[in-house]
N, C-alpha and C positions, 0 to 999 in steps of 0.2 A: 386594579391589581399591581400596577408598577408601583405603589406605595407601600406594597406589603412588605414586611422584614422576614425574609425566610430564615429560620435558624436549623442548623444541623451539625453534626459531629464532623461529617465530612462533606465539603462541595467539591463535585467534581466538574471542571469546566469543559464541556464539549460532549454531546450524545453521540460519538461515533461508536464504533466496534470496540475501541480500547477502552475508551471511558467507560461505556456500560459494562463491558466485562470485568473492569476494575471494581465498579460497584457490586457487581455481583458476587466478586471474591471476598469483598470486605464483609458483606452480610452472611457469607457462608462460613466466615471465622467467627462472627459476633452478629446474630440476628436482631440484638437489642440496639445497635448503632443506628443514627438518623443519617441516612444518606440522601443527599440531594445532588442532581445533575442539573446544571443550569445550560440550555442549549441557546445560541443567538438566533438560529433560524426558527421560524414557526414550525416547522416539521423537522423529524431526524432524518438523516441519510442524504441530506442535500448536496454534499461535498464527497470527499473521498470514499467513506464508508458506502456510499451508495452509488458510486460511479466508477468502481474498480470492475476489473475484467471479469470478476465471477471466478476466477481459475482458484481452487483449492490447491496450493502448491505442495509438493512432496518434501522439498528441503534439501536439495542436492546442489544448489547453487552456491550456498554460502560457506564461508569460512569457518572450518570446525570449531574455532576458540569464539566464534561469534554468538551473541544474544539470537538472532536470528535461526541459526543452526541448533541452538538449544531448544528454541520452542516450536519450529515449523512441523517437525514429524508429529509431535503431541498435538499442535493445533490442528492439524489436518483430520486426525482423529476425532478431535472434540467437536469440530464444526460438523462433521458427518453425523455424530451421535446427536447433536442439536437438532439438524434438521431432520432426523428420523423421528425424534420426539414430537416434533412440530407438524409433521407430515409435509415436509419442504422437499421437493424433487432435487435430487443431487444425481447427475450423471457420471457413473464412476467408468470413465472411458479412456483413462491413461493418457500418456504423452509420448511422442517420440522425438528426439533432438537429432536433427541431420545435420551433415556438412556438405560443403562443395568442393573442398581441395584436400590436400594433403596437410596443408598448414593447420587448417580448421580441425582435421581428424586429430592432430596431436594435441589440440587443445581440447577437443573431445575426452581424449584419455584422461586427461589432467580432471576434467569436470567428473567422469566416472570415478576416479580416485577419491575426489573430494566427498562425493555420495556415499561411497563406501565408508570412509571415516566417519559420516554423520550418522552411520546407521540406517541408511535409507534403502528401501527394496528398490533396486535398480540393477538393470541388465545393460552390458555393452555387446552388441551383437554384429555378425558380419552382414553386409548389405543385402544379401542374397534372401535374407529373412525379412526383410522390411515389409515386403507384399502380404506376409501374414499379419502384419499389425495395421499399416496403412498402404493399401495398393496404389493409392493416388500420389504418394510422396517419393521423392527421388533423394539418394544420397552417394557419398562418394567412400566406398569401402566397408564404411560401419556407421552404426547409430546407436543411441542409447533408448531403452524402452523404460518407462517409470509407469508402472502399474496403478499407483496410489494416486496420482494426480486426477484430479475431479473438477467439475463445474457445479455451480449452484447458482442462486439469486441473491445478489448481495443485500436487496433490501428486505428481502423476506428473511433472511439470515438476521439482520439487525432488529426487525420487527420481533423476532423470536427472543433476542437477546433482552429487548425492552420488556416483553412480557415476563421473562424469568425475574429480570430485576424488580419488576413492580409486585410481582406474587410473593416476593421476599421483604416487601414493606418499603423498598426504595421509591424515590419520586423524581419525576422529571417535569422540569418546568421549561417552555420553549419561550422564545421571543425576548430572552434576557442577556445582555452582553455583560461580562465580568470583567473589572479592570482591578489590579491589585496594587497596593503600595507598601511600602514599609512604614508601621507605625510602633515606635518604641521597639521592643526585639521580637516582633511577629508581624506577619502581612494580614491586612484587613482589605475588604472590598470597597472600592472607591465610590460604586454607586449609591450605597445605603441599603440595597435591596438584600443583601446577604450578611448574615453573620455566621462564621463557622470556626470550629477548632483548628481544622486542617484543611488545605487546598490541594487539590490534584488538576494540574494543568494538563489536560488531555485535548487541547483545543487544535490538534491537526496542523494545518497550514498556519493558523494564527498563534500557534504556542509559543514561537521565539519571541513574538512582538510582546505578548503577555509578560514573559519571563524577562526580557530585555527592560522592561519598565522598572522592575526591583534588582536590576543588576546581575541578572542570570543569563549566561550564554552569549555574553559581549564578544566573545571570539569568533562567533559564528554569522553568517548572512544566509538569507533564503534564495535561492532561485528556484522559479516555477518552470516546470516544463509541461507543455500541453501535449497530451495523448489525444490523437484522432484515430477511429477506427472506420473502415467500410464494411457493410454487412450486405449479406445476401440470403436467400433463402436456401436450408439445406438440401433441397430437391435439385439447385441449380450446381451444386458441389458437393456430393454425397460423401464427405469424410468420416471414418470411422472415430478417429481420435485428435487430439491437439497436436499441431505439427509446429516445432520451433527450430530455429537455426542455433548454433553454437552462439554464445554470449561474446560481446565485443571484448578483447583482452584487458583493456582499461578503463573503458566506459561503462558506467552501471546499468545499461540498458540491453534488453534481451532481444531487440531487433523485431523486425517484422515477422508476425509469425500468424498461425490459424487457431481460433478459438471457436469451440461449439459453445453454444449457450441452451439452456433449458427449454426454450421456445421455439426451437427448430431453426436457429440461424447459424451463419458462418460468418466470424469476423475476421478481417485482416488489418493489421496494424500491430501496436500503436506507433505513431510518430512519436518523438521525444523533441519537440521543438520550444527552444528557450522563450520564454514569454515575460511580461512584466508583472501580472497580478496572480495572486494565489488561488484566486476564484474568478479569473478572465477566462469565462467559456465562450466570449465572442470578443471581436477586436476592439470593441469601444467600450465595453461595460466591465465591471469586477476588478478594476485595478485603482490604485491611489498612488499619490506622490511619494508616500511612504514606501509602498510597494516596488516603485522605480527607484528609489534610493537604495533599497536593499538590493535589488537586483544588479544594478550597476555596481555596487561593491562586492558582490559574490561572483559576478561575471569577470571584474577585472581580477581578482583572486585567482579565480580558475585559470586566466589567460596567462598571468604572471607565473602560475604554480607549473611544475611538470609532472602532476601526478595523473593528469588527464589532458585529453586534445580537444579543447574547445573548439578549433578549426575542424577538426573532424566530425563532430558533433553538427556543427551549421551545416557543413559542406554535404553531410548525408542526410540530414533531417528536413531541411528545409524543402527540396524539392518533392517530400513526400506530400507536401499539401496538394499536389495535384495527384489525382485519382490513377490517372495512366503509369504514373511513376511507382505508387506504392504498389500497384497491381503488377507491374512488371517485376518488382524486386520479390513479390510473394511467390512468382512462378518459378523461381530459382528452387524453391521447394517443393511446391506443387504446380506443375506445368500447366495443369488442366484449368487453372484459375484463370488463365488468360482467354478461355473461352466463354467466360461468364459475361452476359451482355448488360447485365443490371447490378449496380452496387449503389447502396444509399450511404448516407452519413448517420453514425451513431452520436448521440450528445457525446461531447468530448470530457475527459477528465484532466485532473491537474496534479501532477506528482511534485510536491512542494520539497525540494532538494537542500538539505543543510550542508553548507559550505564552510569549511574551516578557514577563516581568513588569513592566518599567518601562513599556512602551506598549501593553500589553493586546492585542499583534497575534497571531494564530495564525501560526506559522511556515510559509510556503508552500513554501519549497524545502530541498532535502537540506541538512543541516547537519552538517558534518565539522570535527572540532578536534583540534589535533595538541597533545600534552602529554607532555614529557618522551619515555620510551620506548613511547607509546601514542598511538593514533588512536581517536576516539570519534565514532561516527554517531549522533548526536543525534537526527535526524529523517529518517526514510526511509519516509513514508507514500506512499499512492497517487500515482504509479504505480510505487512501490519495485520491486514484482515485474517488471514490463514492463521497467524498466532495469537489472534487477538485473546481467545480464553486463556491459555497459560501465561500469556504475557501480562493479562489483567491480574493474574495470581502474583506475578512477580512484582507489579508495582504496588499491590496491596502490602506485600511482605516488605517491600523498600519503606512504604509509609510507616508502617508499625515499627521497624528497625530506628526510624528516623525519630521516633517518639519516645523510644526508651533512653 
């Protein structure tokens, strides 16, 4: 099979949620197209699209002028619609965002105003009403209630997307890596396995590496952050809804929070620990010298820049490797968490964060770049899963515009 020559109009690299959603969008527009998705793993969903938190975000965290804000509200509704069509459970349980002091309360007000600008169904309420939404949580003076936040199972959703794509005539092949190079005035696949008129690089944590080979995204480096959760049975901590802290003012992480799952579990986490490899789910595996080089460049840029505090990241996140520390932090939101005797580890995930080398800024928004007969999705971290359906349509439009 490795000697087979696959011919297509569009070759999408990576069968994650955004890659598959883009394939669906292209076929919705033109069912006659031959769309092929090449996935390097033997199964889909082995990385970010299958390892995310399962939270279907509402969309109030993101700058109103961002692509994330543009797609999150619609993506929330689209994922729920897809889940209903395929009989996938969705827990429509909402979320509260709580605060610990007056300073955080001020930031909560700013977060609420951002949600209003984004057109999100959201409420800012006095602390006395918190017991009506989540009796086990505590807050200082006020909290945010987000009724449209929900949870579902990422793998089930991704498999539903795969079914939708294949039912429209698309094809996914697994176990194939794609590497691009420039040949005359277009890009081609160097493996010899694929021939396509147009390439869409939706390779997630590997997307910048594929792009860099053809001279795209050279101003960026990738710094991976490992997210580790602890989990217990819902019977040990009977929460009604998700409980989050107010986000850090300059670092792009949401802090230790409580997430419910579709199979009756409660999760606390995640960590945001800088690591070496984009697929480094253990200390010894999943990284390369190329990963190390990129991490050094990106981390050095973060340290030199003043957009974020790398020192704060390390100081706050590294201790969370210890269960006692992450549980202690979670108790600031839900004090009863400290009485739970048994927590177990969940398989970790990796947030591969793009860093703009000249400024030392973590790229906060989705980043899509057109080059010759290709489009490269360089940054699609959270809420990429929630946004995937409308974001896929955006990428498809981006491709068509690039060919005109």
